[in-house]
C-alpha positions in Angstrom: -65.9 32.4 -41.0 -64.6 29.3 -42.8 -61.5 27.7 -41.2 -59.1 25.7 -43.3 -58.7 22.1 -42.3 -55.2 21.2 -41.2 -53.4 19.0 -43.7 -50.3 16.9 -43.5 -47.6 15.9 -46.0 -46.8 12.2 -46.5 -43.7 12.7 -44.4 -45.6 14.4 -41.5 -48.3 11.7 -41.6 -45.8 8.9 -41.7 -43.8 10.4 -38.8 -47.0 10.9 -36.7 -48.0 7.2 -37.1 -44.5 5.8 -37.1 -44.9 4.4 -40.7 -42.8 4.7 -43.7 -44.1 6.9 -46.6 -43.9 3.8 -48.8 -46.4 2.1 -46.5 -48.8 5.0 -46.8 -48.4 5.0 -50.6 -49.1 1.2 -50.6 -52.3 1.7 -48.7 -53.2 4.4 -51.2 -52.4 2.0 -54.1 -54.8 -0.6 -52.5 -57.6 2.1 -52.4 -57.7 2.2 -48.6 -56.9 5.9 -48.4 -57.3 8.6 -51.0 -55.4 11.8 -50.3 -56.0 15.0 -52.3 -53.3 16.5 -54.4 -51.8 19.9 -54.6 -51.5 21.7 -58.0 -47.9 20.4 -57.9 -49.2 16.8 -57.5 -48.0 16.5 -53.9 -50.2 14.3 -51.7 -52.1 16.2 -48.9 -53.6 14.2 -46.0 -56.5 15.3 -43.8 -57.6 14.2 -40.4 -60.0 11.7 -42.1 -57.0 10.1 -43.9 -55.1 9.9 -40.6 -58.1 8.3 -38.9 -58.5 5.7 -41.7 -54.8 4.9 -41.4 -55.2 4.3 -37.7 -58.1 2.0 -38.4 -56.0 0.1 -41.0 -53.2 -0.2 -38.4 -55.6 -1.4 -35.7 -57.0 -4.0 -38.2 -53.4 -5.2 -39.0 -52.7 -5.6 -35.2 -55.8 -7.8 -34.9 -54.6 -10.0 -37.7 -56.9 -8.8 -40.5 -55.8 -8.9 -44.1 -56.0 -5.7 -46.1 -59.0 -7.3 -47.9 -60.8 -7.7 -44.6 -59.9 -4.2 -43.5 -61.2 -2.9 -46.8 -64.4 -4.8 -46.2 -64.8 -3.4 -42.7 -63.9 0.3 -43.4 -64.8 0.4 -47.1 -62.5 1.6 -49.8 -61.6 5.3 -49.7 -63.6 5.9 -52.8 -66.8 4.8 -51.1 -68.7 6.3 -48.3 -69.4 3.9 -45.5 -71.7 5.1 -42.7 -70.5 4.6 -39.1 -73.4 2.2 -38.5 -72.4 0.1 -41.5 -68.8 0.2 -40.4 -69.7 -1.0 -36.9 -72.0 -3.7 -38.2 -69.3 -5.0 -40.4 -66.7 -4.8 -37.6 -69.1 -6.8 -35.3 -69.6 -9.5 -37.9 -65.9 -9.7 -38.5 -65.2 -9.9 -34.7 -67.8 -12.7 -34.4 -66.1 -14.7 -37.2 -62.7 -14.2 -35.5 -64.0 -15.4 -32.1 -65.3 -18.5 -33.8 -62.0 -19.1 -35.5 -60.1 -18.7 -32.2 -62.5 -21.1 -30.4 -62.0 -23.7 -33.2 -58.2 -23.3 -32.9 -58.4 -23.7 -29.1 -60.2 -27.0 -29.6 -57.7 -28.2 -32.1 -54.8 -27.2 -29.8 -56.4 -29.1 -26.9 -56.7 -32.2 -29.0 -53.1 -31.9 -30.1 -51.9 -31.5 -26.5 -53.8 -34.7 -25.5 -52.3 -36.6 -28.4 -48.8 -35.4 -27.5 -49.2 -36.2 -23.8 -50.5 -39.7 -24.7 -47.5 -40.3 -27.0 -45.1 -39.0 -24.3 -46.6 -41.4 -21.8 -46.3 -44.3 -24.2 -42.7 -43.4 -24.9 -41.8 -43.1 -21.2 -43.4 -46.6 -20.6 -41.5 -48.1 -23.4 -38.2 -46.5 -22.2 -38.8 -47.9 -18.8 -39.4 -51.4 -20.3 -36.2 -51.2 -22.3 -34.2 -50.2 -19.2 -35.4 -53.1 -17.1 
């Protein structure tokens, strides 16, 4: 017995993910999701579309651009295996960790420079007050 897969309208999907319908249409325009259409041309979303949107939102929370998200999850028009998706996600995570480590080093150097400047200014102020 074949059971029909539950589908959602754009409004139902938007409400369930706390997004605006225009945001969902934007992700569709970018090729990240690809809903089916009814004979009346209404968008119909499946659990797979909802899962892809959740991945997109997670990527955005982690600071990924839409291009990076597309690279990780693939465009909706292409089939990406779970293994491939995980491998791409791991590579992206490694790059992001390296970027964070570089930024931490830069911030440490900036802090040292600011502290040295502050110390020099405090000494000069003391000299001027004497």
